[in-house]
C-alpha positions in Angstrom: -39.1 46.4 74.8 -35.8 46.1 75.9 -36.9 45.6 79.3 -39.5 42.9 78.5 -36.5 41.4 76.4 -34.3 41.1 79.4 -36.9 39.9 81.6 -37.9 36.9 79.0 -34.0 36.1 78.9 -33.9 36.0 82.9 -37.1 33.9 83.3 -37.0 31.3 80.2 -39.2 28.5 82.3 -42.0 31.5 81.9 -41.8 31.7 78.5 -41.5 28.1 77.8 -44.8 27.5 80.5 -46.8 30.1 78.2 -46.3 27.9 75.2 -47.0 24.8 77.0 -50.4 26.1 77.7 -51.2 27.2 74.0 -50.1 23.7 72.9 -52.3 22.0 75.7 -55.2 24.3 74.6 -54.9 23.7 71.0 -54.4 19.9 71.5 -57.5 19.5 73.6 -59.6 21.4 71.3 -58.5 20.4 68.1 -58.4 16.9 68.7 -56.4 14.2 66.7 -55.1 14.6 63.2 -56.3 11.2 62.2 -60.2 9.7 62.8 -59.8 7.1 65.5 -61.9 3.7 65.2 -65.7 3.8 67.1 -65.6 2.8 70.2 -62.3 4.4 71.6 -62.6 6.4 74.6 -60.8 9.3 73.1 -61.2 12.5 75.1 -60.3 10.6 78.2 -56.9 10.0 76.6 -56.1 13.1 74.6 -56.0 14.9 78.0 -53.3 13.6 79.8 -51.3 12.6 76.8 -51.6 16.7 75.9 -50.6 17.4 79.4 -47.8 15.4 79.8 -46.2 16.5 76.4 -47.0 20.4 77.4 -45.1 19.4 80.3 -42.1 18.5 78.2 -42.3 22.3 76.5 -42.7 23.7 79.7 -39.9 21.9 81.8 -37.3 21.1 78.7 -34.5 23.6 79.8 -34.7 22.8 83.5 -34.3 19.1 83.0 -33.7 18.2 79.4 -32.8 14.3 79.6 -35.3 13.7 82.0 -38.0 15.5 79.9 -36.9 13.6 76.7 -37.4 10.0 78.7 -41.0 11.6 79.4 -41.6 12.3 75.9 -40.4 9.0 74.6 -42.4 7.1 77.3 -45.8 9.4 76.1 -45.2 8.8 72.4 -45.0 5.0 72.9 -48.2 5.1 75.0 -49.7 6.5 72.2 -48.8 4.0 69.6 -49.9 1.4 72.2 -53.4 3.1 73.4 -53.8 4.0 69.6 -54.3 7.7 70.5 -53.3 9.4 66.6 -51.1 12.1 66.4 -52.2 15.2 68.2 -50.7 19.1 67.9 -49.1 18.3 71.6 -46.8 16.0 69.4 -44.9 19.1 68.2 -43.1 18.9 71.9 -40.9 15.7 70.5 -39.6 18.1 67.8 -38.9 20.6 70.5 -37.3 18.2 72.9 -34.9 17.0 70.2 -34.0 20.2 69.5 -33.2 21.2 73.3 -31.3 18.1 74.0 -29.4 18.5 71.1 -28.3 21.8 72.0 -27.9 21.9 76.0 -28.5 18.2 77.1 -25.9 15.1 77.8 -24.3 13.5 74.8 -26.0 10.2 75.3 -29.3 11.9 75.3 -28.3 14.0 72.2 -27.8 10.6 70.3 -31.1 9.3 71.8 -32.9 12.1 70.8 -31.5 11.8 67.3 -32.6 7.8 66.9 -36.0 8.5 68.4 -36.7 11.6 66.0 -35.8 9.6 62.9 -38.0 6.5 64.2 -41.1 9.0 65.4 -42.4 9.6 62.1 -42.2 6.1 60.2 -43.6 4.6 63.5 -46.5 7.0 63.3 -47.0 6.7 59.6 -46.9 3.0 59.8 -49.5 2.7 62.5 -51.8 5.3 61.2 -51.3 5.3 57.2 -53.2 7.1 55.2 -55.4 4.4 53.3 -56.4 7.1 50.5 -52.9 7.1 49.0 -50.9 4.0 47.9 -47.5 2.7 49.8 -45.3 4.8 47.9 -47.1 8.1 49.0 -47.2 6.8 52.6 -43.6 5.9 52.1 -42.5 9.7 51.0 -44.7 11.2 53.8 -42.9 9.1 56.2 -39.6 10.7 55.1 -41.0 13.8 54.5 -42.2 13.9 58.0 -38.8 12.4 59.5 -36.9 15.8 57.9 -38.0 17.9 60.4 -36.5 15.8 63.5 -33.3 15.6 61.7 -32.9 19.5 61.0 -34.1 20.1 64.4 -31.0 17.6 66.2 -28.6 19.2 63.3 -29.6 22.8 64.4 -29.5 22.1 68.2 -26.3 20.6 67.9 -24.7 23.2 66.0 -25.6 25.7 68.6 -23.9 23.7 71.3 -20.9 23.4 69.2 -20.7 27.2 68.8 -21.5 27.5 72.7 -18.6 25.5 73.2 -16.5 27.2 70.5 -17.1 30.7 72.3 -16.6 29.4 75.7 -13.4 28.1 74.9 -12.6 31.4 73.2 -13.6 33.2 76.4 -11.3 31.1 78.5 -8.6 31.5 76.2 -8.8 35.0 76.7 -9.3 34.8 80.3 -6.3 32.8 80.5 -4.2 34.9 78.0 -5.0 38.1 80.2 -3.9 36.4 83.6 -0.7 35.3 82.2 -0.2 38.9 80.5 -0.9 40.3 83.9 1.5 38.2 85.7 4.2 38.4 83.2 3.9 42.3 83.5 4.1 41.6 87.4 7.3 39.8 86.9 8.5 42.2 84.4 7.9 45.2 87.3 9.5 42.9 89.9 12.6 42.5 88.1 12.8 45.8 86.5 12.7 46.8 90.5 15.3 44.7 91.4 17.6 45.9 88.4 17.3 49.4 89.5 17.7 48.5 92.9 20.8 46.8 92.3 22.2 49.8 90.3 20.9 52.9 92.6 22.9 50.4 95.2 26.0 50.8 93.1 25.5 54.5 93.0 25.3 54.9 96.5 28.2 52.7 97.0 30.2 54.4 94.8 29.3 58.0 96.7 30.4 56.2 100.1 33.8 55.1 98.5 34.4 58.5 97.7 33.7 60.0 100.8 35.7 57.2 102.5 38.8 58.1 100.2 38.5 61.5 100.8 37.9 61.4 104.5 41.2 59.4 104.4 43.0 62.0 102.5 41.6 65.0 104.8 42.8 63.1 107.9 46.0 62.5 106.2 46.5 66.3 105.2 44.6 67.9 108.0 47.8 69.1 109.7 50.2 69.6 106.8 47.6 71.4 104.3 44.3 72.6 106.1 43.2 74.1 102.7 43.3 70.5 100.8 41.5 69.0 104.3 38.9 71.8 104.0 38.3 70.9 100.0 38.1 67.2 100.8 35.4 67.6 103.3 33.4 69.5 101.4 33.4 67.2 98.8 32.4 64.4 101.4 29.3 67.0 102.5 28.3 67.3 98.9 28.8 63.4 98.4 27.3 62.6 101.4 24.0 64.6 100.5 23.8 62.8 97.0 24.1 59.4 98.7 21.1 60.4 100.6 19.2 61.7 98.0 19.8 58.2 96.2 18.8 56.6 99.4 15.7 58.2 99.7 14.8 57.1 96.1 15.8 53.8 96.9 13.2 53.5 99.9 10.1 51.3 98.8 12.1 49.4 96.3 12.7 45.8 97.5 15.6 43.8 96.3 14.9 40.3 95.0 16.8 37.8 93.2 20.6 37.7 92.8 22.8 39.8 95.2 25.4 41.7 94.4 28.9 39.9 94.0 31.8 41.0 95.9 34.1 43.0 94.6 34.9 46.8 93.9 31.8 48.8 93.2 31.9 51.1 90.0 30.0 54.3 88.9 27.2 53.7 86.8 26.3 55.2 83.0 25.8 58.9 83.5 24.3 61.7 80.8 27.9 62.3 79.8 28.2 58.7 78.4 25.0 59.3 76.2 26.9 60.5 73.8 29.3 57.4 73.6 26.3 55.3 73.2 25.4 57.3 70.4 28.5 56.9 68.9 28.2 53.2 69.4 25.1 53.0 67.5 26.2 54.9 64.5 29.1 52.3 64.5 26.5 49.6 64.4 24.8 51.2 61.1 21.6 53.1 63.1 21.8 56.8 61.9 21.4 58.8 65.2 21.4 62.8 65.4 22.5 63.6 69.0 21.8 67.3 70.1 22.1 69.0 73.6 20.0 72.1 74.5 20.8 73.9 77.5 23.5 74.6 79.9 24.8 71.2 81.0 25.8 70.8 84.5 26.1 67.7 87.0 23.2 66.3 87.9 22.0 63.8 90.7 23.4 60.2 89.9 20.3 58.4 90.0 18.7 60.9 87.4 21.7 60.6 84.8 21.5 56.9 85.3 17.6 57.1 84.4 18.3 59.3 81.3 21.1 57.0 80.3 18.9 53.8 80.4 16.1 55.4 79.2 18.0 56.4 75.6 19.7 53.1 75.5 16.2 51.3 75.7 14.7 53.7 73.1 17.6 52.9 70.6 17.7 49.1 71.6 13.7 49.4 70.4 14.8 51.3 67.5 17.6 48.9 66.2 14.9 45.6 66.9 11.7 47.3 65.5 12.4 50.2 63.3 13.4 48.3 60.4 16.6 48.6 58.1 16.3 52.1 56.9 15.4 53.6 60.3 16.9 56.5 61.5 16.7 58.1 65.3 17.3 61.5 66.9 17.9 62.1 70.5 17.8 65.5 72.1 19.1 66.5 75.9 17.4 69.5 77.3 18.6 71.0 80.5 16.1 73.0 82.1 16.3 75.1 85.7 14.3 72.3 87.4 15.2 69.1 85.3 16.1 67.4 82.5 14.2 66.7 79.2 14.6 63.8 76.9 13.1 63.5 73.6 14.1 60.1 71.5 11.9 59.5 68.1 12.6 57.5 65.1 11.3 57.2 61.6 11.3 53.4 61.3 8.0 51.2 60.4 7.8 50.5 64.2 6.0 48.0 66.1 2.7 48.0 67.7 2.5 50.0 71.3 1.8 46.6 72.9 4.9 44.6 72.3 6.7 47.6 73.6 4.5 47.0 76.7 5.3 43.4 76.6 9.2 43.5 76.2 9.4 43.4 72.1 8.9 41.0 69.9 11.8 38.3 71.0 10.8 38.9 74.7 13.7 40.3 75.7 13.7 43.2 77.9 10.8 45.0 79.4 10.0 48.1 77.1 7.9 50.5 78.4 7.0 48.7 81.9 11.0 49.4 82.5 11.2 53.1 81.4 8.2 54.0 83.5 9.4 52.1 86.4 12.7 54.2 86.1 11.0 57.3 85.6 8.5 56.8 88.2 11.5 56.5 90.5 12.9 59.7 90.1 9.3 61.4 90.3 9.2 62.2 86.5 6.7 61.8 83.8 6.9 59.6 80.5 4.7 60.1 77.3 5.3 57.5 74.5 3.4 56.2 71.5 3.4 56.3 67.5 4.4 59.4 65.6 1.7 60.5 62.8 4.1 59.8 60.1 5.4 56.9 61.2 8.0 55.7 63.5 7.8 56.1 67.6 8.4 58.7 70.0 9.4 58.9 73.6 9.3 62.2 75.8 10.4 62.2 79.3 10.8 65.0 82.1 13.0 64.3 85.0 12.9 66.7 87.5 15.5 67.5 90.1 13.3 67.0 93.1 10.8 63.9 93.0 7.4 64.8 92.9 5.2 64.1 96.1 
C-alpha cells in the first residue's frame, strides 16, 4: 500500500485522469438532471460537454488557469445551448478548489466569482416548476454554498503551504547563518590562538637571545655559566620548535601584532591567581591540584589556562546568582587533565556552541580549537544534577 501511495503521489495526473474517465462515463450514461424540451438533440450535445468538463478534471493540476477558463466557456455554452446540468458539472466545483489552492491570484478571484454565480444562473435557467419562487431561491443559495466552501478550503491550503514554505526558508536561512557564524568564530579563534602561540615562541626566542649574549660575555671568564646558558638555549629552542610545529597549518588573519615587547602568555601556575580573581568577584571556586606539578610546554599551559578561564566565565554568565564551581588539575605522566564543573542552573548546550547568550566569545568552539591544536580531547555537557561539566585531557605529545 505504501508503494502504491508513493506512486500515486508521484503521478497525480494519472489519478485525475482516472476520475475524469469515471466522471465522463457517469455523465454520458446518466444523462441530464433536468428534463429537456422535445426536439432538442440532447445526446449530440452531452458527449462534447461531458468530454470537455472531464478534460478539466484531468488537467486541473498541470494548467489550472487554462482549465478554469475552459470550464467557464463550457458552462456558458451549456446555458446558451440549453444543456441542463450533468454530473460532469462537478468539474466546476473541482476547478474552483484547485485554482484557489494552486492557481494565480486573479484566477482564484475569478473562480470564486464564477462559483457563486454558477448555481443561481443554473437555477434561473432551469427552475424547478414544481415548487414556488421561495423554494427555488433556497435551492439557489444551497447550491452556491459548496462552491464557497471549496474556494475557502483551497485558499486555506494555499495559505498553509505558503506558511510552511516560509518556515522552511527561514529554517534554511538560519542554518546557513549559523554555519557562517561558526566558520567565522573558528577563523577568529584560530587567529587568536596563532597570535598567542606567536607570542609564546617570540618569548622563547627572546630568552635564547639573552642567554646567548650572556654566554658570549662570560665564555672566557666563567665557562660553567656559559655552559649553563647554552643548555638553557638548547632546551628553550626545542620548546620553541615544538610550538612552531603546532603553529603550522594555522593561518594568521586579522590584526597584526603591534610593535613592542613580547610578553609571556599565562601558564598553569597562574590558574590559581585566576581562581582567586573569581572568588573576589563573588563566585565560589574550589581549586585542587593532583599529582606532581612540573614544567610543561608553553602552548599546553596556555591552552589549560584559557580553557579554565573560558569555563569560569561561562559559569559567571549562565550559572545564576548562587552558582559555585570547582577546578581540578591532574598531572599525569603523559599529560595534564582538567576538570571544571559548576552547579548553576546552566544554559542550553547550543548557547555554549554559539558563544553564549550575549554573543561574546566563542564558547565550546574556541575550546575545541585550542584542545585540537595540542592534540587533546574535550568532553563537555550538562551534569545529571544540574550545572555544566568540562573535562579535558592535554597530552604532552600531540596525537597523529
